[in-house]
ROFINU-132269 format. One line per field, with one value per residue: residue in one letter; x, y, z of N, C-alpha, C in turn. Coordinates in pm, 1 decimal. Example, Ala and Ser with C-alpha at 12.3 -4.5 7.8 and 13.67 -1.06 7.14 Angstrom:
// residues 2
res: [A; S] $
n_xx: [1319.0; 1285.0] $
n_yy: [-569.0; -225.0] $
n_zz: [780.0; 708.0] $
ca_xx: [1230.0; 1367.0] $
ca_yy: [-450.0; -106.0] $
ca_zz: [780.0; 714.0] $
c_xx: [1320.0; 1290.0] $
c_yy: [-330.0; 3.0] $
c_zz: [780.0; 787.0] $
//
This chain:
// residues 206
res: [X; X; X; X; X; X; X; X; X; X; X; X; X; X; X; X; X; X; X; X; X; X; X; X; X; X; X; X; X; X; X; X; X; X; X; X; X; X; X; X; X; X; X; X; X; X; X; X; X; X; X; X; X; X; X; X; X; X; X; X; X; X; X; X; X; X; X; X; X; X; X; X; X; X; X; X; X; X; X; X; X; X; X; X; X; X; X; X; X; X; X; X; X; X; X; X; X; X; X; X; X; X; X; X; X; X; X; X; X; X; X; X; X; X; X; X; X; X; X; X; X; X; X; X; X; X; X; X; X; X; X; X; X; X; X; X; X; X; X; X; X; X; X; X; X; X; X; X; X; X; X; X; X; X; X; X; X; X; X; X; X; X; X; X; X; X; X; X; X; X; X; X; X; X; X; X; X; X; X; X; X; X; X; X; X; X; X; X; X; X; X; X; X; X; X; X; X; X; X; X; X; X; X; X; X; X] $
n_xx: [1752.4; 1802.7; 2070.1; 2035.7; 2180.8; 2503.5; 2720.8; 3014.4; 3028.6; 3165.4; 3475.6; 3547.3; 3719.2; 3683.8; 3448.3; 3254.0; 3206.8; 3062.6; 2780.6; 2460.8; 2108.5; 1838.0; 1879.9; 1945.9; 2255.9; 2524.0; 2801.0; 3133.4; 3398.5; 3730.6; 4035.2; 4333.8; 4408.6; 4226.8; 4051.7; 3846.7; 3762.4; 3725.1; 3514.6; 3309.5; 3280.0; 3198.6; 2953.2; 2802.8; 2796.0; 2983.9; 3279.5; 3504.6; 3432.2; 3483.2; 3812.1; 4060.9; 4357.4; 4701.7; 4840.2; 4833.3; 4619.5; 4546.9; 4300.8; 4225.0; 4042.6; 3702.6; 3502.5; 3223.5; 2942.9; 2660.4; 2381.6; 2133.6; 1856.2; 1638.2; 1492.7; 1233.7; 1283.8; 1546.6; 1580.0; 1728.6; 2045.3; 2336.1; 2649.5; 2926.5; 3265.2; 3513.8; 3841.9; 4097.6; 4207.4; 4511.5; 4716.1; 5017.7; 5208.9; 5181.0; 5225.1; 5265.2; 5144.6; 4947.1; 4787.8; 4702.3; 4530.6; 4329.1; 4206.4; 4039.7; 3861.7; 3727.9; 3613.4; 3448.3; 3264.2; 3139.7; 3039.9; 2858.1; 2657.2; 2328.0; 2187.1; 2302.0; 2262.4; 2374.5; 2678.8; 2926.5; 3160.7; 3469.5; 3669.0; 3960.0; 3927.7; 4120.0; 4293.7; 4281.2; 4310.0; 4434.4; 4347.6; 4113.7; 3949.8; 3946.8; 3816.5; 3558.1; 3479.8; 3481.8; 3286.9; 3061.3; 3050.5; 2960.5; 2714.1; 2688.2; 2645.1; 2817.3; 2771.9; 2937.3; 3177.8; 3358.8; 3625.8; 3768.2; 3715.9; 3728.0; 3983.7; 4011.1; 4038.8; 3790.3; 3780.9; 3875.0; 3719.8; 3481.8; 3591.9; 3782.8; 3623.3; 3468.3; 3667.2; 3744.4; 3511.5; 3517.9; 3765.4; 3710.3; 3548.8; 3277.9; 2945.7; 2714.2; 2468.3; 2535.5; 2609.2; 2838.6; 2938.1; 3051.9; 3249.7; 3321.8; 3480.0; 3550.4; 3393.3; 3141.7; 3016.4; 2818.6; 2709.3; 2426.4; 2338.2; 2442.1; 2304.8; 2047.0; 2055.5; 2101.2; 1873.1; 1682.2; 1756.0; 1692.7; 1419.1; 1328.7; 1344.0; 1143.6; 917.4; 931.2; 767.8; 873.5] $
n_yy: [-10734.6; -10673.2; -10610.1; -10454.7; -10320.3; -10171.7; -9920.6; -9750.3; -9400.7; -9144.7; -8966.6; -8712.8; -8411.5; -8161.3; -7947.2; -7862.6; -8075.3; -8258.8; -8483.7; -8395.6; -8325.4; -8508.3; -8749.9; -8967.7; -8968.5; -9167.9; -9159.7; -9285.7; -9300.7; -9308.3; -9411.3; -9452.6; -9772.4; -9906.1; -10077.8; -9989.2; -9999.5; -10274.2; -10317.1; -10168.7; -10312.8; -10557.0; -10488.6; -10425.8; -10658.8; -10704.6; -10785.4; -10631.2; -10362.2; -10120.3; -10026.4; -10223.5; -10165.7; -10222.5; -10008.5; -9752.0; -9464.4; -9463.8; -9398.6; -9107.5; -8912.8; -8796.3; -9055.1; -9166.8; -9378.2; -9526.0; -9679.0; -9931.2; -10076.8; -10325.2; -10211.2; -9993.1; -9743.4; -9696.2; -9715.8; -9615.9; -9466.6; -9261.7; -9391.5; -9279.7; -9264.7; -9153.1; -8998.5; -9163.7; -9088.1; -9002.5; -9071.6; -9145.9; -9187.8; -9022.1; -8703.4; -8387.0; -8178.6; -8308.7; -8407.7; -8165.5; -8082.6; -8276.1; -8253.5; -8005.8; -8075.5; -8305.3; -8197.5; -8000.4; -8156.8; -8315.9; -8120.1; -7963.2; -8099.7; -8129.3; -8350.9; -8562.0; -8856.6; -9033.2; -9084.0; -9316.2; -9429.6; -9581.8; -9774.2; -9945.7; -10251.6; -10327.6; -10117.3; -9800.9; -9463.6; -9126.3; -8968.0; -9097.4; -9046.0; -8766.8; -8728.7; -8830.0; -8644.5; -8407.6; -8464.5; -8485.2; -8218.6; -8088.3; -8187.1; -8443.8; -8720.5; -9016.4; -9348.8; -9604.8; -9839.3; -10123.0; -10260.2; -10561.8; -10769.8; -11039.3; -11111.1; -11122.3; -11330.5; -11553.3; -11552.5; -11303.7; -11114.5; -10979.9; -10833.3; -10675.5; -10521.5; -10379.2; -10224.4; -10078.3; -9931.0; -9767.8; -9636.7; -9480.1; -9292.3; -9323.7; -9313.8; -9471.0; -9647.4; -9548.7; -9681.1; -9937.4; -10118.7; -10438.8; -10553.6; -10764.0; -10798.4; -11032.9; -11246.8; -11135.4; -11065.0; -10847.6; -10715.3; -10719.6; -10571.7; -10319.1; -10242.6; -10245.2; -10033.1; -9820.0; -9829.6; -9768.7; -9506.2; -9381.9; -9436.6; -9291.8; -9031.9; -9029.7; -9055.7; -8839.0; -8551.6; -8299.7] $
n_zz: [-9019.8; -9360.3; -9586.3; -9878.8; -10078.6; -10115.7; -10187.3; -10294.6; -10308.7; -10321.1; -10252.9; -10025.9; -10005.5; -9919.4; -9748.0; -9928.1; -10090.4; -9948.8; -9896.5; -10037.7; -9989.7; -9826.2; -9700.0; -9423.9; -9240.8; -9127.3; -8935.9; -8910.2; -8689.2; -8556.1; -8390.9; -8582.7; -8712.8; -8557.6; -8664.2; -8827.8; -9104.4; -9133.3; -8953.2; -9077.6; -9320.5; -9211.1; -9085.5; -9310.0; -9446.3; -9648.2; -9825.8; -9907.3; -9933.8; -9789.8; -9790.9; -9650.9; -9481.3; -9398.7; -9322.6; -9097.9; -9104.2; -9368.3; -9480.3; -9626.1; -9674.7; -9653.3; -9687.7; -9867.4; -9861.9; -10014.2; -9879.8; -9887.2; -9725.9; -9568.7; -9370.7; -9270.3; -9149.3; -9201.1; -9474.7; -9683.6; -9670.5; -9603.9; -9535.1; -9367.5; -9378.0; -9181.4; -9174.2; -8983.9; -8648.6; -8469.4; -8637.0; -8670.6; -8864.9; -9079.0; -9241.0; -9066.2; -9198.6; -9345.6; -9137.7; -9037.6; -9237.0; -9229.1; -8973.4; -8953.1; -9158.4; -9065.8; -8833.8; -8943.4; -9077.2; -8868.2; -8699.8; -8838.8; -8981.9; -9052.3; -9129.5; -9003.7; -8848.5; -8656.6; -8472.2; -8484.4; -8273.7; -8268.8; -8056.6; -7940.6; -7774.6; -7586.4; -7563.9; -7466.0; -7543.6; -7476.5; -7685.9; -7763.0; -7539.9; -7549.8; -7791.3; -7739.5; -7543.7; -7695.2; -7890.5; -7729.3; -7647.5; -7871.0; -7890.0; -7997.4; -7900.7; -7895.6; -8035.9; -7896.2; -7988.0; -7891.2; -8032.2; -8183.0; -8001.7; -8024.9; -7977.7; -7711.0; -7428.0; -7302.6; -7027.8; -6954.7; -7071.0; -6965.6; -6750.3; -6887.0; -7060.8; -6879.7; -6765.9; -6990.6; -7031.4; -6801.9; -6842.0; -7061.2; -6956.2; -6957.4; -6834.1; -6603.5; -6776.7; -7025.4; -7336.6; -7427.3; -7687.7; -7741.5; -8010.6; -8286.7; -8587.1; -8697.3; -8595.8; -8602.0; -8373.8; -8188.6; -8402.7; -8451.4; -8231.7; -8283.2; -8520.7; -8417.8; -8234.9; -8411.8; -8571.0; -8377.7; -8322.9; -8565.7; -8575.5; -8355.5; -8445.5; -8632.4; -8472.8; -8309.4; -8211.8; -8249.4] $
ca_xx: [1755.2; 1883.8; 2137.5; 2006.3; 2287.7; 2599.7; 2815.1; 3095.7; 2979.3; 3271.6; 3565.0; 3535.8; 3837.5; 3643.0; 3307.6; 3165.9; 3182.2; 2981.2; 2652.2; 2347.2; 1983.1; 1776.3; 1904.4; 2022.5; 2397.5; 2582.4; 2945.3; 3221.7; 3523.0; 3810.0; 4180.6; 4391.9; 4440.9; 4127.5; 3972.8; 3724.5; 3719.8; 3676.3; 3383.5; 3213.7; 3255.0; 3122.3; 2816.6; 2733.0; 2808.5; 3065.0; 3415.2; 3608.9; 3374.4; 3577.6; 3942.0; 4137.2; 4500.3; 4792.5; 4906.4; 4746.0; 4603.0; 4530.2; 4183.2; 4273.0; 3933.9; 3573.3; 3450.8; 3078.2; 2881.6; 2514.3; 2336.8; 1989.8; 1824.9; 1497.8; 1428.5; 1164.2; 1342.0; 1680.1; 1569.4; 1843.7; 2120.6; 2479.0; 2748.6; 3037.7; 3390.0; 3601.2; 3983.0; 4132.1; 4294.3; 4627.8; 4789.4; 5154.2; 5299.2; 5157.3; 5290.0; 5191.7; 5061.4; 4830.0; 4702.4; 4643.8; 4421.3; 4219.7; 4135.4; 3927.8; 3763.8; 3646.6; 3535.5; 3343.7; 3158.5; 3067.3; 2978.8; 2764.5; 2565.2; 2191.6; 2137.0; 2379.7; 2177.1; 2450.6; 2823.6; 2973.9; 3300.4; 3536.8; 3788.4; 4009.0; 3884.8; 4232.3; 4381.3; 4211.9; 4409.7; 4386.3; 4275.2; 3977.9; 3876.6; 3927.3; 3715.5; 3427.9; 3448.7; 3450.5; 3158.3; 2957.5; 3043.5; 2883.0; 2587.1; 2691.7; 2678.3; 2846.2; 2752.6; 3075.9; 3205.3; 3489.4; 3658.2; 3865.6; 3689.2; 3761.5; 4119.1; 4005.5; 4001.0; 3659.2; 3800.2; 3911.5; 3635.3; 3397.7; 3678.5; 3843.8; 3522.4; 3434.2; 3776.7; 3734.1; 3399.9; 3566.6; 3874.0; 3652.9; 3469.8; 3135.1; 2871.5; 2616.9; 2361.3; 2592.5; 2635.3; 2962.6; 2903.7; 3165.7; 3233.1; 3425.1; 3461.0; 3580.1; 3280.7; 3013.8; 2964.2; 2782.7; 2650.3; 2282.9; 2319.2; 2470.0; 2193.6; 1930.5; 2071.9; 2084.8; 1730.2; 1610.7; 1784.6; 1613.5; 1278.7; 1296.3; 1322.6; 1012.6; 809.8; 949.9; 679.5; 948.2] $
ca_yy: [-10634.9; -10713.5; -10506.7; -10477.4; -10266.3; -10081.2; -9882.3; -9630.9; -9286.8; -9048.1; -8921.1; -8567.5; -8348.3; -8028.8; -7949.3; -7840.8; -8202.9; -8344.5; -8516.7; -8304.8; -8398.7; -8528.7; -8883.2; -8978.3; -9002.3; -9232.5; -9139.2; -9374.6; -9233.0; -9382.6; -9405.0; -9534.9; -9910.1; -9959.4; -10175.9; -9922.5; -10053.4; -10410.3; -10305.7; -10125.7; -10427.7; -10655.8; -10440.5; -10424.0; -10791.5; -10693.0; -10828.1; -10529.7; -10234.5; -10025.9; -10088.5; -10251.7; -10145.9; -10243.2; -9879.8; -9657.2; -9335.0; -9481.5; -9322.2; -8969.2; -8824.0; -8839.2; -9147.9; -9176.5; -9497.1; -9526.3; -9809.3; -9956.7; -10189.7; -10365.9; -10143.9; -9873.2; -9621.1; -9680.9; -9780.2; -9568.1; -9368.1; -9253.0; -9428.9; -9186.8; -9312.8; -9038.1; -9033.9; -9201.2; -8996.1; -9067.3; -9127.0; -9098.9; -9209.7; -8927.6; -8575.7; -8289.0; -8099.4; -8389.4; -8406.7; -8031.4; -8075.8; -8365.2; -8209.1; -7916.2; -8143.9; -8390.2; -8110.9; -7936.3; -8255.7; -8356.2; -8005.9; -7886.5; -8178.8; -8144.1; -8483.6; -8664.3; -8931.5; -9092.7; -9096.9; -9441.8; -9413.2; -9709.5; -9778.8; -10082.9; -10302.1; -10343.9; -9999.0; -9672.6; -9356.4; -8991.5; -8919.3; -9153.3; -8969.9; -8630.7; -8732.3; -8842.1; -8516.2; -8308.0; -8499.6; -8443.5; -8072.6; -8041.0; -8260.2; -8563.7; -8831.9; -9125.3; -9491.0; -9647.6; -9981.4; -10174.4; -10352.9; -10670.9; -10846.7; -11180.8; -11133.6; -11135.2; -11460.6; -11547.2; -11526.1; -11164.2; -11025.7; -10893.1; -10742.4; -10580.2; -10429.1; -10288.6; -10129.4; -9989.2; -9840.8; -9669.2; -9558.5; -9384.2; -9194.3; -9344.8; -9323.3; -9579.6; -9630.4; -9522.8; -9810.6; -9977.2; -10243.4; -10520.3; -10586.6; -10840.7; -10810.4; -11172.1; -11333.2; -11065.6; -11034.9; -10707.4; -10658.2; -10697.0; -10464.3; -10191.5; -10208.9; -10215.3; -9897.5; -9724.6; -9827.6; -9695.4; -9364.2; -9336.2; -9443.7; -9184.4; -8909.9; -9040.7; -9040.7; -8716.2; -8447.1; -8178.7] $
ca_zz: [-9127.1; -9474.7; -9664.2; -10019.8; -10163.3; -10052.6; -10291.2; -10274.3; -10386.2; -10351.0; -10147.8; -10011.0; -9947.5; -9875.0; -9707.8; -10043.9; -10155.0; -9864.1; -9961.1; -10025.5; -9983.9; -9695.4; -9646.0; -9299.8; -9251.2; -9009.9; -8948.7; -8834.8; -8656.2; -8459.2; -8402.8; -8688.3; -8676.2; -8464.5; -8737.4; -8876.0; -9233.8; -9110.8; -8890.4; -9180.1; -9408.6; -9135.7; -9068.7; -9439.1; -9508.5; -9768.7; -9795.3; -9927.7; -9975.4; -9730.6; -9811.2; -9530.4; -9505.5; -9286.2; -9296.9; -9029.1; -9168.9; -9512.4; -9520.4; -9627.4; -9713.7; -9602.8; -9787.7; -9855.6; -9920.1; -10014.3; -9831.3; -9891.1; -9638.1; -9559.9; -9258.4; -9319.4; -9095.1; -9258.5; -9605.8; -9761.8; -9594.7; -9633.6; -9434.4; -9389.7; -9316.0; -9157.8; -9153.7; -8848.3; -8575.7; -8411.4; -8750.6; -8644.7; -8977.9; -9187.2; -9216.1; -8988.0; -9290.0; -9377.8; -9019.6; -9027.8; -9333.7; -9190.8; -8854.3; -8985.4; -9244.0; -8978.1; -8745.9; -9023.4; -9103.6; -8748.5; -8631.8; -8919.7; -9063.7; -9000.4; -9166.9; -8934.8; -8756.2; -8547.0; -8482.3; -8426.9; -8234.6; -8247.1; -7972.6; -7928.1; -7644.5; -7492.9; -7564.0; -7467.1; -7544.8; -7447.1; -7803.2; -7755.4; -7437.6; -7599.9; -7898.0; -7675.0; -7479.5; -7798.4; -7949.5; -7633.9; -7642.2; -7985.8; -7881.4; -8081.5; -7813.5; -7988.1; -8009.0; -7881.8; -8012.7; -7850.5; -8140.5; -8168.0; -7879.6; -8048.6; -7929.1; -7565.8; -7373.8; -7237.3; -6885.1; -6932.1; -7150.0; -6883.7; -6675.9; -6980.0; -7111.4; -6770.2; -6753.9; -7106.3; -7001.7; -6704.4; -6901.1; -7155.4; -6884.1; -6978.4; -6709.0; -6599.8; -6874.6; -7157.1; -7396.2; -7492.8; -7757.0; -7784.3; -8152.2; -8356.2; -8731.8; -8733.0; -8561.3; -8616.5; -8240.5; -8171.6; -8524.0; -8433.8; -8133.8; -8350.2; -8608.4; -8334.1; -8182.6; -8521.4; -8607.9; -8273.3; -8342.3; -8680.3; -8538.2; -8261.4; -8524.1; -8698.1; -8375.3; -8233.0; -8265.1; -8286.2] $
c_xx: [1849.0; 1946.3; 2113.9; 2120.8; 2376.8; 2704.8; 2889.8; 3045.1; 3090.7; 3359.8; 3560.9; 3661.1; 3809.7; 3494.9; 3210.8; 3128.9; 3097.7; 2846.1; 2547.4; 2219.6; 1940.8; 1798.8; 1980.2; 2168.6; 2443.1; 2733.0; 3021.5; 3355.3; 3598.5; 3958.1; 4227.7; 4428.4; 4343.9; 4039.8; 3845.2; 3674.1; 3663.6; 3537.9; 3277.8; 3179.8; 3170.2; 2976.7; 2736.1; 2736.8; 2879.4; 3209.7; 3515.7; 3551.8; 3459.5; 3714.4; 4018.9; 4285.4; 4579.4; 4864.0; 4810.3; 4739.9; 4580.5; 4407.5; 4216.0; 4168.7; 3809.0; 3508.6; 3303.1; 3027.9; 2729.9; 2466.3; 2184.9; 1960.6; 1674.9; 1423.5; 1361.2; 1222.8; 1482.1; 1683.2; 1683.5; 1913.1; 2264.8; 2558.7; 2875.1; 3158.6; 3487.0; 3745.4; 4011.5; 4219.6; 4407.7; 4719.3; 4933.4; 5243.6; 5271.1; 5210.1; 5201.8; 5099.9; 4934.8; 4733.8; 4632.4; 4527.2; 4301.5; 4138.6; 4018.2; 3820.6; 3670.5; 3556.1; 3421.0; 3229.5; 3075.4; 2990.3; 2860.3; 2653.8; 2429.4; 2137.4; 2209.3; 2295.3; 2255.2; 2598.7; 2862.6; 3123.4; 3360.2; 3658.8; 3832.6; 3983.5; 3997.5; 4317.6; 4296.6; 4316.7; 4347.4; 4307.9; 4132.4; 3893.6; 3848.6; 3819.7; 3575.6; 3386.8; 3409.4; 3315.0; 3043.0; 2940.0; 2965.4; 2751.7; 2577.6; 2730.8; 2697.0; 2794.2; 2891.5; 3087.5; 3345.5; 3527.2; 3755.5; 3843.2; 3716.2; 3902.1; 4125.7; 3970.4; 3868.4; 3670.7; 3829.8; 3816.3; 3554.8; 3482.2; 3737.4; 3743.3; 3475.1; 3542.1; 3774.7; 3624.6; 3444.3; 3672.2; 3822.5; 3571.9; 3321.6; 3067.3; 2771.4; 2501.2; 2411.5; 2646.7; 2775.9; 2936.8; 3031.0; 3144.3; 3352.8; 3391.0; 3484.6; 3458.7; 3144.7; 2947.8; 2939.1; 2709.4; 2502.4; 2256.3; 2343.6; 2352.9; 2067.7; 1938.0; 2051.0; 1939.7; 1648.8; 1633.6; 1701.9; 1465.4; 1237.0; 1275.3; 1185.3; 899.5; 819.9; 861.5; 752.6; 1007.4] $
c_yy: [-10680.5; -10592.0; -10537.7; -10433.3; -10176.1; -10048.7; -9755.2; -9521.1; -9190.9; -9026.8; -8768.6; -8512.8; -8203.8; -8035.1; -7931.2; -7971.8; -8298.5; -8371.2; -8409.2; -8388.5; -8424.8; -8668.1; -8875.0; -9010.0; -9063.2; -9229.0; -9235.8; -9304.7; -9317.0; -9366.8; -9494.3; -9671.8; -9969.2; -10064.7; -10120.1; -9980.3; -10194.4; -10409.5; -10266.9; -10241.0; -10533.0; -10614.5; -10451.2; -10558.9; -10784.6; -10724.7; -10714.5; -10398.2; -10119.1; -10092.2; -10101.2; -10241.1; -10176.6; -10113.8; -9785.3; -9524.2; -9344.9; -9405.7; -9174.1; -8870.4; -8872.6; -8925.2; -9177.0; -9300.0; -9482.6; -9667.6; -9817.4; -10082.6; -10220.0; -10291.8; -10014.6; -9742.4; -9593.7; -9743.6; -9739.0; -9457.7; -9365.9; -9301.1; -9351.4; -9232.9; -9196.0; -9082.7; -9066.0; -9097.2; -9074.8; -9127.5; -9077.7; -9104.6; -9118.2; -8791.4; -8483.6; -8206.3; -8175.9; -8392.4; -8272.1; -8014.4; -8158.5; -8312.3; -8117.8; -7983.5; -8230.3; -8304.4; -8043.4; -8032.6; -8282.1; -8242.0; -7948.1; -7966.6; -8195.6; -8283.9; -8596.5; -8730.6; -8980.6; -9090.3; -9225.6; -9426.2; -9549.4; -9691.0; -9924.5; -10131.9; -10308.4; -10218.5; -9872.5; -9562.6; -9223.7; -8934.1; -8973.4; -9072.9; -8827.2; -8626.1; -8744.5; -8708.8; -8411.6; -8338.1; -8460.5; -8292.4; -8014.5; -8120.1; -8374.1; -8682.2; -8958.0; -9261.0; -9552.6; -9799.1; -10013.9; -10285.6; -10462.6; -10753.5; -10995.3; -11213.2; -11144.3; -11278.4; -11446.9; -11511.3; -11379.9; -11065.8; -10928.2; -10789.7; -10634.8; -10477.8; -10332.8; -10182.3; -10029.5; -9886.4; -9730.9; -9577.9; -9452.0; -9275.3; -9206.5; -9361.4; -9436.9; -9549.4; -9597.3; -9654.0; -9822.8; -10112.6; -10318.1; -10564.3; -10665.6; -10849.1; -10953.2; -11260.7; -11268.9; -11033.6; -10885.2; -10646.9; -10625.1; -10583.6; -10327.5; -10150.2; -10175.4; -10072.6; -9792.7; -9716.7; -9750.6; -9544.9; -9307.2; -9335.1; -9333.1; -9052.3; -8911.0; -9013.3; -8912.5; -8606.3; -8321.0; -8194.0] $
c_zz: [-9238.0; -9542.3; -9811.4; -10110.3; -10079.7; -10157.5; -10253.7; -10366.1; -10422.5; -10228.8; -10145.2; -9944.7; -9906.2; -9838.6; -9824.6; -10113.1; -10071.0; -9930.8; -9939.3; -10025.3; -9841.5; -9638.2; -9513.8; -9331.6; -9118.6; -9027.6; -8858.3; -8814.9; -8553.8; -8486.1; -8517.5; -8631.4; -8574.1; -8531.5; -8796.3; -9007.4; -9218.2; -9046.7; -8993.4; -9273.7; -9338.9; -9120.1; -9197.6; -9511.1; -9642.9; -9733.4; -9804.9; -9979.5; -9921.9; -9731.9; -9679.8; -9562.8; -9379.6; -9247.2; -9226.8; -9102.2; -9318.3; -9564.5; -9510.9; -9676.3; -9641.9; -9711.6; -9762.1; -9930.9; -9911.5; -9982.5; -9838.9; -9809.5; -9641.4; -9449.9; -9305.0; -9267.9; -9147.3; -9397.2; -9697.9; -9681.6; -9644.3; -9513.0; -9466.5; -9308.3; -9305.9; -9138.2; -9007.8; -8781.3; -8509.6; -8516.0; -8748.0; -8767.8; -9096.2; -9145.0; -9131.7; -9077.1; -9327.7; -9259.5; -9005.8; -9124.2; -9286.4; -9074.1; -8883.6; -9071.6; -9159.3; -8890.0; -8821.4; -9050.2; -8978.0; -8685.0; -8707.9; -8988.1; -8998.1; -9026.0; -9094.1; -8827.0; -8634.5; -8578.7; -8411.2; -8401.2; -8202.2; -8158.3; -7964.7; -7785.7; -7542.4; -7478.0; -7575.7; -7454.8; -7503.5; -7564.0; -7806.6; -7656.9; -7484.4; -7708.1; -7840.1; -7613.0; -7583.1; -7862.5; -7856.5; -7634.2; -7759.2; -7999.4; -7982.1; -7993.8; -7897.3; -7941.0; -8009.8; -7899.3; -7964.5; -7947.5; -8095.7; -8041.7; -7899.3; -7998.5; -7775.9; -7527.3; -7300.5; -7089.7; -6854.6; -6996.4; -7063.4; -6810.8; -6767.8; -7029.0; -7003.0; -6752.8; -6869.2; -7085.0; -6905.7; -6766.7; -6997.1; -7086.0; -6910.5; -6843.8; -6718.0; -6694.8; -7013.4; -7214.5; -7452.5; -7554.9; -7794.1; -7928.8; -8204.5; -8503.6; -8779.1; -8710.8; -8586.1; -8483.5; -8228.2; -8289.6; -8505.0; -8336.1; -8196.6; -8437.5; -8528.4; -8281.3; -8291.6; -8568.2; -8505.0; -8286.8; -8457.0; -8646.7; -8444.0; -8333.7; -8588.8; -8601.1; -8293.3; -8291.0; -8304.5; -8424.8] $
//
């Protein structure tokens, strides 16, 4: 699948600013410093579309990008970058603002095709587990990516990813995609899963 265009549209600080229309939306969520911006840039074959920062919690709004591709089921869609959770270096008041904004987006969007949840392959936190549980409770079963797998030695990769799968409480058959923004490992698997999600809507008689 080719990415024809990807452009930043807007930052939303209230639900009233969320995108309107009928385009599919794919949301990315994860703990701060998990490498979310790098993953988005890697998936879209762009170097700095999503701004990469060394400061956790830098994404402070719901950022929306419009993407056009060669795939008929995902010819045009919104990629939505949500603020990271676990942002210890920002104020409690800022965290209090972000929580309801993220929840309002994930809970209410009829156009939301998929939620991509990023976790670090070597570090699973209680917040990661809580996020998966909450997403399941609102019927948003996430596509889970284990980031930074390029930092794993080949001898430890299988063992570490199996442990990550268990630590997250994923059951047999639930997918955990290893991903590296450095090497592009996992990129094709992610797009395949997203295309299948879009295609299933097209073929679903309901």
